TORDRENRO-138017 format. One record per atom (N, C-alpha, C, O, CB): x, y, z; residue in one letter; atom name. Coordinates in nm, 2 decimals. Glycine has a CB too. Example, Ala and Ser with C-alpha at 12.3 -4.5 7.8 and 13.67 -1.06 7.14 Angstrom:
% residues 2
{site {1.32 -0.57 0.78} A N};
{site {1.23 -0.45 0.78} A CA};
{site {1.32 -0.33 0.78} A C};
{site {1.42 -0.33 0.85} A O};
{site {1.13 -0.45 0.90} A CB};
{site {1.28 -0.22 0.71} S N};
{site {1.37 -0.11 0.71} S CA};
{site {1.29 0.00 0.79} S C};
{site {1.34 0.11 0.80} S O};
{site {1.41 -0.06 0.57} S CB};
This chain:
% residues 112
{site {-10.37 -0.72 6.20} M N};
{site {-10.23 -0.75 6.20} M CA};
{site {-10.19 -0.85 6.29} M C};
{site {-10.26 -0.89 6.38} M O};
{site {-10.15 -0.63 6.23} M CB};
{site {-10.07 -0.91 6.27} T N};
{site {-10.03 -1.02 6.35} T CA};
{site {-9.97 -0.97 6.48} T C};
{site {-9.85 -0.92 6.48} T O};
{site {-9.93 -1.11 6.28} T CB};
{site {-10.04 -0.97 6.59} G N};
{site {-9.99 -0.92 6.72} G CA};
{site {-9.96 -0.78 6.71} G C};
{site {-10.00 -0.70 6.62} G O};
{site {-9.87 -1.00 6.77} G CB};
{site {-9.87 -0.74 6.80} T N};
{site {-9.82 -0.59 6.80} T CA};
{site {-9.69 -0.59 6.73} T C};
{site {-9.63 -0.69 6.71} T O};
{site {-9.81 -0.54 6.95} T CB};
{site {-9.66 -0.46 6.69} I N};
{site {-9.53 -0.44 6.62} I CA};
{site {-9.43 -0.43 6.72} I C};
{site {-9.44 -0.35 6.82} I O};
{site {-9.54 -0.32 6.53} I CB};
{site {-9.32 -0.50 6.70} D N};
{site {-9.20 -0.50 6.79} D CA};
{site {-9.10 -0.40 6.74} D C};
{site {-9.03 -0.43 6.64} D O};
{site {-9.14 -0.64 6.80} D CB};
{site {-9.09 -0.28 6.80} D N};
{site {-9.01 -0.18 6.75} D CA};
{site {-8.86 -0.22 6.75} D C};
{site {-8.79 -0.19 6.65} D O};
{site {-9.02 -0.06 6.82} D CB};
{site {-8.82 -0.29 6.85} E N};
{site {-8.68 -0.34 6.85} E CA};
{site {-8.65 -0.43 6.73} E C};
{site {-8.54 -0.43 6.67} E O};
{site {-8.65 -0.41 6.98} E CB};
{site {-8.74 -0.52 6.71} L N};
{site {-8.73 -0.61 6.60} L CA};
{site {-8.72 -0.54 6.46} L C};
{site {-8.63 -0.57 6.38} L O};
{site {-8.85 -0.70 6.59} L CB};
{site {-8.81 -0.44 6.45} W N};
{site {-8.81 -0.36 6.32} W CA};
{site {-8.68 -0.28 6.30} W C};
{site {-8.63 -0.27 6.19} W O};
{site {-8.93 -0.27 6.32} W CB};
{site {-8.63 -0.23 6.42} S N};
{site {-8.51 -0.15 6.42} S CA};
{site {-8.40 -0.24 6.37} S C};
{site {-8.31 -0.19 6.30} S O};
{site {-8.48 -0.08 6.55} S CB};
{site {-8.40 -0.36 6.42} A N};
{site {-8.29 -0.45 6.39} A CA};
{site {-8.29 -0.49 6.24} A C};
{site {-8.18 -0.50 6.19} A O};
{site {-8.31 -0.57 6.48} A CB};
{site {-8.40 -0.51 6.19} V N};
{site {-8.40 -0.56 6.05} V CA};
{site {-8.41 -0.43 5.95} V C};
{site {-8.40 -0.45 5.83} V O};
{site {-8.53 -0.65 6.02} V CB};
{site {-8.42 -0.31 6.01} G N};
{site {-8.42 -0.19 5.93} G CA};
{site {-8.29 -0.14 5.87} G C};
{site {-8.28 -0.06 5.78} G O};
{site {-8.47 -0.09 6.01} G CB};
{site {-8.18 -0.20 5.93} D N};
{site {-8.05 -0.16 5.88} D CA};
{site {-8.00 -0.25 5.77} D C};
{site {-8.00 -0.37 5.79} D O};
{site {-7.95 -0.17 6.00} D CB};
{site {-7.95 -0.20 5.66} P N};
{site {-7.91 -0.29 5.55} P CA};
{site {-7.79 -0.38 5.58} P C};
{site {-7.78 -0.49 5.53} P O};
{site {-7.87 -0.20 5.44} P CB};
{site {-7.70 -0.34 5.67} T N};
{site {-7.59 -0.42 5.71} T CA};
{site {-7.64 -0.54 5.79} T C};
{site {-7.59 -0.65 5.77} T O};
{site {-7.49 -0.34 5.78} T CB};
{site {-7.73 -0.51 5.88} R N};
{site {-7.78 -0.63 5.96} R CA};
{site {-7.87 -0.72 5.88} R C};
{site {-7.87 -0.84 5.90} R O};
{site {-7.87 -0.57 6.08} R CB};
{site {-7.94 -0.67 5.77} R N};
{site {-8.01 -0.77 5.68} R CA};
{site {-7.90 -0.85 5.61} R C};
{site {-7.93 -0.97 5.59} R O};
{site {-8.10 -0.69 5.57} R CB};
{site {-7.80 -0.79 5.57} R N};
{site {-7.69 -0.87 5.50} R CA};
{site {-7.63 -0.97 5.59} R C};
{site {-7.60 -1.08 5.55} R O};
{site {-7.59 -0.79 5.45} R CB};
{site {-7.61 -0.93 5.72} I N};
{site {-7.56 -1.04 5.82} I CA};
{site {-7.66 -1.15 5.84} I C};
{site {-7.62 -1.26 5.86} I O};
{site {-7.53 -0.97 5.96} I CB};
{site {-7.78 -1.11 5.84} I N};
{site {-7.89 -1.22 5.85} I CA};
{site {-7.88 -1.31 5.73} I C};
{site {-7.88 -1.43 5.75} I O};
{site {-8.04 -1.17 5.86} I CB};
{site {-7.87 -1.26 5.61} D N};
{site {-7.86 -1.34 5.49} D CA};
{site {-7.73 -1.43 5.50} D C};
{site {-7.74 -1.55 5.47} D O};
{site {-7.85 -1.25 5.37} D CB};
{site {-7.62 -1.37 5.54} L N};
{site {-7.50 -1.46 5.55} L CA};
{site {-7.52 -1.57 5.66} L C};
{site {-7.48 -1.69 5.64} L O};
{site {-7.37 -1.36 5.58} L CB};
{site {-7.57 -1.53 5.77} L N};
{site {-7.59 -1.63 5.88} L CA};
{site {-7.67 -1.74 5.83} L C};
{site {-7.65 -1.86 5.86} L O};
{site {-7.65 -1.57 6.00} L CB};
{site {-7.78 -1.71 5.76} L N};
{site {-7.87 -1.81 5.70} L CA};
{site {-7.80 -1.90 5.60} L C};
{site {-7.81 -2.02 5.60} L O};
{site {-8.00 -1.75 5.63} L CB};
{site {-7.73 -1.84 5.51} A N};
{site {-7.66 -1.91 5.40} A CA};
{site {-7.55 -2.00 5.45} A C};
{site {-7.52 -2.11 5.40} A O};
{site {-7.61 -1.81 5.30} A CB};
{site {-7.48 -1.95 5.55} D N};
{site {-7.36 -2.03 5.60} D CA};
{site {-7.39 -2.12 5.72} D C};
{site {-7.31 -2.19 5.77} D O};
{site {-7.25 -1.93 5.64} D CB};
{site {-7.52 -2.10 5.77} G N};
{site {-7.55 -2.18 5.89} G CA};
{site {-7.48 -2.13 6.02} G C};
{site {-7.46 -2.20 6.12} G O};
{site {-7.50 -2.33 5.86} G CB};
{site {-7.46 -2.00 6.02} G N};
{site {-7.40 -1.94 6.13} G CA};
{site {-7.26 -1.87 6.10} G C};
{site {-7.21 -1.88 5.99} G O};
{site {-7.39 -2.04 6.24} G CB};
{site {-7.21 -1.80 6.20} G N};
{site {-7.08 -1.74 6.18} G CA};
{site {-7.04 -1.65 6.30} G C};
{site {-7.11 -1.64 6.40} G O};
{site {-7.08 -1.65 6.05} G CB};
{site {-6.91 -1.61 6.30} T N};
{site {-6.86 -1.52 6.40} T CA};
{site {-6.83 -1.38 6.34} T C};
{site {-6.84 -1.36 6.22} T O};
{site {-6.72 -1.58 6.46} T CB};
{site {-6.81 -1.28 6.43} A N};
{site {-6.79 -1.15 6.38} A CA};
{site {-6.67 -1.15 6.29} A C};
{site {-6.67 -1.07 6.19} A O};
{site {-6.76 -1.05 6.50} A CB};
{site {-6.57 -1.23 6.31} T N};
{site {-6.45 -1.23 6.22} T CA};
{site {-6.49 -1.29 6.08} T C};
{site {-6.45 -1.23 5.98} T O};
{site {-6.34 -1.31 6.29} T CB};
{site {-6.56 -1.41 6.08} T N};
{site {-6.59 -1.46 5.95} T CA};
{site {-6.68 -1.37 5.87} T C};
{site {-6.67 -1.36 5.75} T O};
{site {-6.65 -1.60 5.97} T CB};
{site {-6.78 -1.31 5.94} L N};
{site {-6.87 -1.22 5.87} L CA};
{site {-6.80 -1.10 5.82} L C};
{site {-6.83 -1.05 5.71} L O};
{site {-6.99 -1.18 5.96} L CB};
{site {-6.71 -1.04 5.90} S N};
{site {-6.64 -0.91 5.86} S CA};
{site {-6.56 -0.93 5.74} S C};
{site {-6.53 -0.84 5.67} S O};
{site {-6.57 -0.86 5.97} S CB};
{site {-6.51 -1.06 5.71} E N};
{site {-6.44 -1.09 5.59} E CA};
{site {-6.52 -1.08 5.47} E C};
{site {-6.46 -1.07 5.36} E O};
{site {-6.37 -1.22 5.60} E CB};
{site {-6.65 -1.08 5.48} R N};
{site {-6.74 -1.07 5.37} R CA};
{site {-6.83 -0.95 5.36} R C};
{site {-6.92 -0.94 5.27} R O};
{site {-6.83 -1.19 5.38} R CB};
{site {-6.80 -0.86 5.45} L N};
{site {-6.88 -0.73 5.45} L CA};
{site {-6.78 -0.61 5.45} L C};
{site {-6.66 -0.62 5.48} L O};
{site {-6.97 -0.73 5.59} L CB};
{site {-6.83 -0.49 5.40} P N};
{site {-6.75 -0.38 5.39} P CA};
{site {-6.74 -0.30 5.52} P C};
{site {-6.73 -0.18 5.51} P O};
{site {-6.80 -0.30 5.29} P CB};
{site {-6.74 -0.37 5.63} V N};
{site {-6.74 -0.30 5.76} V CA};
{site {-6.63 -0.38 5.85} V C};
{site {-6.60 -0.50 5.82} V O};
{site {-6.88 -0.29 5.84} V CB};
{site {-6.59 -0.31 5.95} T N};
{site {-6.49 -0.38 6.04} T CA};
{site {-6.55 -0.49 6.13} T C};
{site {-6.67 -0.50 6.13} T O};
{site {-6.43 -0.27 6.14} T CB};
{site {-6.46 -0.56 6.19} R N};
{site {-6.51 -0.67 6.28} R CA};
{site {-6.58 -0.61 6.39} R C};
{site {-6.68 -0.66 6.43} R O};
{site {-6.39 -0.75 6.33} R CB};
{site {-6.53 -0.51 6.44} Q N};
{site {-6.59 -0.43 6.55} Q CA};
{site {-6.74 -0.39 6.52} Q C};
{site {-6.82 -0.40 6.61} Q O};
{site {-6.51 -0.32 6.59} Q CB};
{site {-6.76 -0.34 6.40} A N};
{site {-6.89 -0.30 6.36} A CA};
{site {-6.98 -0.41 6.34} A C};
{site {-7.10 -0.40 6.38} A O};
{site {-6.88 -0.22 6.23} A CB};
{site {-6.93 -0.53 6.29} V N};
{site {-7.01 -0.65 6.28} V CA};
{site {-7.05 -0.70 6.42} V C};
{site {-7.17 -0.74 6.44} V O};
{site {-6.93 -0.75 6.21} V CB};
{site {-6.96 -0.69 6.51} A N};
{site {-6.99 -0.73 6.65} A CA};
{site {-7.10 -0.65 6.71} A C};
{site {-7.19 -0.70 6.77} A O};
{site {-6.86 -0.72 6.75} A CB};
{site {-7.10 -0.52 6.68} K N};
{site {-7.21 -0.44 6.73} K CA};
{site {-7.34 -0.47 6.67} K C};
{site {-7.44 -0.47 6.73} K O};
{site {-7.18 -0.29 6.72} K CB};
{site {-7.34 -0.50 6.54} H N};
{site {-7.46 -0.53 6.46} H CA};
{site {-7.51 -0.67 6.52} H C};
{site {-7.63 -0.68 6.55} H O};
{site {-7.42 -0.55 6.30} H CB};
{site {-7.42 -0.76 6.54} L N};
{site {-7.46 -0.89 6.60} L CA};
{site {-7.53 -0.87 6.74} L C};
{site {-7.62 -0.94 6.78} L O};
{site {-7.34 -0.98 6.61} L CB};
{site {-7.48 -0.78 6.81} G N};
{site {-7.53 -0.75 6.94} G CA};
{site {-7.68 -0.70 6.93} G C};
{site {-7.76 -0.74 7.01} G O};
{site {-7.45 -0.64 7.01} G CB};
{site {-7.70 -0.61 6.83} V N};
{site {-7.84 -0.56 6.81} V CA};
{site {-7.93 -0.68 6.77} V C};
{site {-8.04 -0.69 6.82} V O};
{site {-7.84 -0.45 6.70} V CB};
{site {-7.88 -0.77 6.68} L N};
{site {-7.96 -0.88 6.64} L CA};
{site {-7.99 -0.98 6.75} L C};
{site {-8.09 -1.04 6.76} L O};
{site {-7.90 -0.95 6.52} L CB};
{site {-7.90 -0.99 6.84} D N};
{site {-7.91 -1.08 6.96} D CA};
{site {-8.01 -1.02 7.05} D C};
{site {-8.10 -1.09 7.10} D O};
{site {-7.77 -1.09 7.03} D CB};
{site {-8.00 -0.89 7.08} R N};
{site {-8.10 -0.82 7.17} R CA};
{site {-8.24 -0.83 7.12} R C};
{site {-8.34 -0.84 7.19} R O};
{site {-8.06 -0.67 7.20} R CB};
{site {-8.25 -0.83 6.98} A N};
{site {-8.39 -0.84 6.92} A CA};
{site {-8.43 -0.99 6.91} A C};
{site {-8.54 -1.02 6.87} A O};
{site {-8.38 -0.78 6.77} A CB};
{site {-8.35 -1.08 6.95} G N};
{site {-8.38 -1.22 6.94} G CA};
{site {-8.37 -1.28 6.81} G C};
{site {-8.41 -1.40 6.79} G O};
{site {-8.52 -1.24 6.99} G CB};
{site {-8.32 -1.21 6.71} L N};
{site {-8.30 -1.26 6.58} L CA};
{site {-8.18 -1.36 6.56} L C};
{site {-8.18 -1.45 6.48} L O};
{site {-8.29 -1.15 6.48} L CB};
{site {-8.08 -1.34 6.64} A N};
{site {-7.96 -1.42 6.64} A CA};
{site {-7.92 -1.45 6.78} A C};
{site {-7.94 -1.37 6.87} A O};
{site {-7.85 -1.35 6.56} A CB};
{site {-7.85 -1.56 6.80} H N};
{site {-7.81 -1.60 6.93} H CA};
{site {-7.66 -1.64 6.93} H C};
{site {-7.63 -1.72 6.84} H O};
{site {-7.90 -1.71 6.99} H CB};
{site {-7.58 -1.59 7.02} G N};
{site {-7.44 -1.62 7.02} G CA};
{site {-7.41 -1.72 7.12} G C};
{site {-7.46 -1.72 7.24} G O};
{site {-7.36 -1.50 7.04} G CB};
{site {-7.32 -1.81 7.09} T N};
{site {-7.27 -1.91 7.19} T CA};
{site {-7.11 -1.91 7.18} T C};
{site {-7.06 -1.89 7.07} T O};
{site {-7.32 -2.06 7.15} T CB};
{site {-7.05 -1.92 7.30} P N};
{site {-6.91 -1.91 7.29} P CA};
{site {-6.84 -2.02 7.20} P C};
{site {-6.89 -2.14 7.19} P O};
{site {-6.85 -1.93 7.44} P CB};
{site {-6.75 -1.98 7.13} S N};
{site {-6.67 -2.06 7.03} S CA};
{site {-6.52 -2.02 7.03} S C};
{site {-6.49 -1.92 6.96} S O};
{site {-6.73 -2.05 6.87} S CB};
{site {-6.45 -2.08 7.11} G N};
{site {-6.31 -2.04 7.13} G CA};
{site {-6.31 -1.90 7.19} G C};
{site {-6.37 -1.87 7.30} G O};
{site {-6.24 -2.04 7.00} G CB};
{site {-6.23 -1.81 7.12} R N};
{site {-6.22 -1.67 7.17} R CA};
{site {-6.33 -1.58 7.12} R C};
{site {-6.34 -1.46 7.16} R O};
{site {-6.08 -1.62 7.12} R CB};
{site {-6.42 -1.63 7.04} E N};
{site {-6.53 -1.55 6.99} E CA};
{site {-6.66 -1.61 7.03} E C};
{site {-6.67 -1.71 7.10} E O};
{site {-6.52 -1.54 6.83} E CB};
{site {-6.76 -1.55 6.97} R N};
{site {-6.90 -1.61 6.98} R CA};
{site {-6.95 -1.65 6.84} R C};
{site {-6.93 -1.57 6.75} R O};
{site {-7.00 -1.51 7.05} R CB};
{site {-7.01 -1.76 6.83} R N};
{site {-7.07 -1.81 6.70} R CA};
{site {-7.22 -1.77 6.71} R C};
{site {-7.29 -1.81 6.80} R O};
{site {-7.05 -1.97 6.69} R CB};
{site {-7.26 -1.71 6.60} Y N};
{site {-7.41 -1.66 6.60} Y CA};
{site {-7.48 -1.75 6.50} Y C};
{site {-7.43 -1.78 6.39} Y O};
{site {-7.42 -1.51 6.56} Y CB};
{site {-7.60 -1.78 6.54} D N};
{site {-7.70 -1.85 6.46} D CA};
{site {-7.83 -1.77 6.46} D C};
{site {-7.86 -1.70 6.56} D O};
{site {-7.73 -2.00 6.50} D CB};
{site {-7.90 -1.78 6.35} I N};
{site {-8.03 -1.72 6.34} I CA};
{site {-8.14 -1.80 6.42} I C};
{site {-8.14 -1.92 6.42} I O};
{site {-8.08 -1.70 6.19} I CB};
{site {-8.22 -1.72 6.49} D N};
{site {-8.34 -1.78 6.57} D CA};
{site {-8.45 -1.78 6.45} D C};
{site {-8.50 -1.67 6.42} D O};
{site {-8.38 -1.69 6.70} D CB};
{site {-8.48 -1.90 6.40} E N};
{site {-8.57 -1.91 6.29} E CA};
{site {-8.71 -1.87 6.34} E C};
{site {-8.79 -1.82 6.25} E O};
{site {-8.57 -2.05 6.24} E CB};
{site {-8.75 -1.90 6.45} A N};
{site {-8.88 -1.87 6.50} A CA};
{site {-8.90 -1.72 6.52} A C};
{site {-9.01 -1.66 6.49} A O};
{site {-8.91 -1.93 6.64} A CB};
{site {-8.80 -1.65 6.56} Q N};
{site {-8.81 -1.50 6.57} Q CA};
{site {-8.80 -1.44 6.43} Q C};
{site {-8.87 -1.34 6.40} Q O};
{site {-8.70 -1.44 6.65} Q CB};
{site {-8.72 -1.50 6.34} L N};
{site {-8.72 -1.45 6.20} L CA};
{site {-8.86 -1.46 6.14} L C};
{site {-8.91 -1.38 6.07} L O};
{site {-8.62 -1.52 6.11} L CB};
{site {-8.93 -1.58 6.16} A N};
{site {-9.06 -1.60 6.11} A CA};
{site {-9.15 -1.50 6.16} A C};
{site {-9.24 -1.45 6.09} A O};
{site {-9.11 -1.75 6.14} A CB};
{site {-9.14 -1.46 6.29} R N};
{site {-9.22 -1.36 6.35} R CA};
{site {-9.20 -1.23 6.28} R C};
{site {-9.30 -1.16 6.25} R O};
{site {-9.19 -1.35 6.51} R CB};
{site {-9.07 -1.19 6.25} A N};
{site {-9.05 -1.07 6.18} A CA};
{site {-9.11 -1.06 6.04} A C};
{site {-9.17 -0.96 6.00} A O};
{site {-8.90 -1.04 6.18} A CB};
{site {-9.10 -1.18 5.98} I N};
{site {-9.15 -1.19 5.84} I CA};
{site {-9.31 -1.17 5.85} I C};
{site {-9.37 -1.11 5.76} I O};
{site {-9.11 -1.33 5.78} I CB};
{site {-9.37 -1.24 5.94} A N};
{site {-9.52 -1.22 5.97} A CA};
{site {-9.56 -1.08 5.99} A C};
{site {-9.65 -1.03 5.93} A O};
{site {-9.56 -1.31 6.08} A CB};
{site {-9.48 -1.01 6.07} Q N};
{site {-9.51 -0.86 6.10} Q CA};
{site {-9.50 -0.79 5.97} Q C};
{site {-9.58 -0.71 5.94} Q O};
{site {-9.42 -0.81 6.21} Q CB};
{site {-9.39 -0.80 5.89} L N};
{site {-9.37 -0.73 5.77} L CA};
{site {-9.48 -0.76 5.67} L C};
{site {-9.53 -0.67 5.61} L O};
{site {-9.23 -0.77 5.71} L CB};
{site {-9.52 -0.89 5.66} T N};
{site {-9.62 -0.92 5.57} T CA};
{site {-9.76 -0.86 5.61} T C};
{site {-9.83 -0.81 5.52} T O};
{site {-9.63 -1.07 5.57} T CB};
{site {-9.78 -0.85 5.74} S N};
{site {-9.91 -0.79 5.78} S CA};
{site {-9.91 -0.64 5.76} S C};
{site {-10.01 -0.58 5.72} S O};
{site {-9.93 -0.82 5.94} S CB};
{site {-9.80 -0.58 5.79} V N};
{site {-9.79 -0.43 5.76} V CA};
{site {-9.80 -0.40 5.61} V C};
{site {-9.86 -0.30 5.57} V O};
{site {-9.66 -0.37 5.82} V CB};
{site {-9.74 -0.49 5.54} G N};
{site {-9.74 -0.48 5.39} G CA};
{site {-9.89 -0.48 5.34} G C};
{site {-9.93 -0.40 5.25} G O};
{site {-9.66 -0.59 5.33} G CB};
{site {-9.96 -0.58 5.39} A N};
{site {-10.10 -0.60 5.35} A CA};
{site {-10.18 -0.48 5.39} A C};
{site {-10.27 -0.43 5.31} A O};
{site {-10.17 -0.72 5.41} A CB};
{site {-10.16 -0.42 5.51} T N};
{site {-10.23 -0.30 5.56} T CA};
{site {-10.20 -0.19 5.47} T C};
{site {-10.30 -0.12 5.42} T O};
{site {-10.19 -0.26 5.71} T CB};
{site {-10.08 -0.16 5.43} W N};
{site {-10.04 -0.05 5.35} W CA};
{site {-10.10 -0.07 5.21} W C};
{site {-10.14 0.02 5.15} W O};
{site {-9.89 -0.04 5.34} W CB};
{site {-10.10 -0.20 5.16} D N};
{site {-10.16 -0.23 5.02} D CA};
{site {-10.30 -0.18 5.02} D C};
{site {-10.35 -0.12 4.93} D O};
{site {-10.15 -0.38 4.98} D CB};
{site {-10.37 -0.21 5.13} T N};
{site {-10.52 -0.17 5.14} T CA};
{site {-10.53 -0.02 5.14} T C};
{site {-10.62 0.03 5.07} T O};
{site {-10.58 -0.23 5.27} T CB};
{site {-10.45 0.05 5.22} R N};
{site {-10.45 0.19 5.23} R CA};
{site {-10.43 0.25 5.10} R C};
{site {-10.50 0.33 5.05} R O};
{site {-10.35 0.24 5.33} R CB};
{site {-10.32 0.21 5.03} L N};
{site {-10.28 0.27 4.90} L CA};
{site {-10.39 0.24 4.80} L C};
{site {-10.42 0.33 4.71} L O};
{site {-10.14 0.21 4.85} L CB};
{site {-10.45 0.13 4.80} D N};
{site {-10.56 0.10 4.71} D CA};
{site {-10.67 0.19 4.73} D C};
{site {-10.73 0.24 4.63} D O};
{site {-10.61 -0.04 4.73} D CB};
{site {-10.71 0.23 4.85} R N};
{site {-10.81 0.32 4.89} R CA};
{site {-10.78 0.46 4.84} R C};
{site {-10.87 0.54 4.79} R O};
{site {-10.84 0.32 5.04} R CB};
{site {-10.65 0.50 4.86} I N};
{site {-10.61 0.63 4.81} I CA};
{site {-10.62 0.64 4.66} I C};
{site {-10.65 0.74 4.60} I O};
{site {-10.47 0.67 4.86} I CB};
{site {-10.58 0.53 4.59} K N};
{site {-10.59 0.53 4.44} K CA};
{site {-10.73 0.54 4.40} K C};
{site {-10.76 0.61 4.31} K O};
{site {-10.53 0.40 4.39} K CB};
{site {-10.83 0.47 4.47} R N};
{site {-10.97 0.49 4.42} R CA};
{site {-11.02 0.63 4.45} R C};
{site {-11.10 0.68 4.37} R O};
{site {-11.06 0.38 4.49} R CB};
{site {-10.98 0.69 4.56} I N};
{site {-11.03 0.83 4.58} I CA};
{site {-10.97 0.92 4.48} I C};
{site {-11.04 1.00 4.42} I O};
{site {-10.98 0.88 4.72} I CB};
{site {-10.84 0.90 4.45} S N};
{site {-10.77 0.98 4.34} S CA};
{site {-10.85 0.97 4.21} S C};
{site {-10.87 1.07 4.14} S O};
{site {-10.63 0.94 4.33} S CB};
{site {-10.88 0.84 4.17} E N};
{site {-10.94 0.82 4.04} E CA};
{site {-11.08 0.89 4.04} E C};
{site {-11.13 0.93 3.94} E O};
{site {-10.95 0.68 4.01} E CB};
{site {-11.15 0.88 4.16} E N};
{site {-11.28 0.95 4.16} E CA};
{site {-11.27 1.10 4.15} E C};
{site {-11.36 1.16 4.09} E O};
{site {-11.36 0.91 4.30} E CB};
{site {-11.17 1.15 4.21} I N};
{site {-11.15 1.30 4.20} I CA};
{site {-11.12 1.34 4.05} I C};
{site {-11.17 1.44 4.00} I O};
{site {-11.04 1.35 4.29} I CB};
{site {-11.04 1.26 3.99} Q N};
{site {-11.01 1.27 3.85} Q CA};
{site {-11.13 1.27 3.76} Q C};
{site {-11.14 1.35 3.67} Q O};
{site {-10.91 1.17 3.80} Q CB};
{site {-11.22 1.17 3.78} R N};
{site {-11.34 1.16 3.71} R CA};
{site {-11.43 1.28 3.72} R C};
{site {-11.49 1.33 3.62} R O};
{site {-11.41 1.03 3.75} R CB};
{site {-11.44 1.32 3.85} R N};
{site {-11.53 1.44 3.87} R CA};
{site {-11.47 1.56 3.80} R C};
{site {-11.55 1.65 3.75} R O};
{site {-11.54 1.47 4.02} R CB};
{site {-11.35 1.58 3.80} R N};
{site {-11.29 1.70 3.73} R CA};
{site {-11.30 1.69 3.58} R C};
{site {-11.32 1.79 3.51} R O};
{site {-11.14 1.71 3.75} R CB};
{site {-11.31 1.57 3.52} Q N};
{site {-11.32 1.55 3.38} Q CA};
{site {-11.47 1.57 3.34} Q C};
{site {-11.50 1.60 3.22} Q O};
{site {-11.27 1.42 3.34} Q CB};
{site {-11.56 1.55 3.43} A N};
{site {-11.71 1.55 3.40} A CA};
{site {-11.76 1.69 3.40} A C};
{site {-11.88 1.72 3.37} A O};
{site {-11.79 1.47 3.50} A CB};
């Protein structure tokens, strides 16, 4: 696997609203809690909390922009998250393939 699994990172990307926020930040080249809340079915306050989680995980970084903070995705940290997800996916594919082979062998023995 690629390094160790970062639980905070996984927790951050595990929430569907935060994944949608990441998508919007990537598509729009950044945004504020206000601009994002206009496009999501949650309040501005909820978006701000989600952005805080993404910031703590290093996936997004906020910089002051008037009375708000403008958030942008940290592409290096996002690439790290993708590498971890890919690695875990490959590990589970291997495990599931083994379980399938064992199950097929059990089935063959029962039929014989």
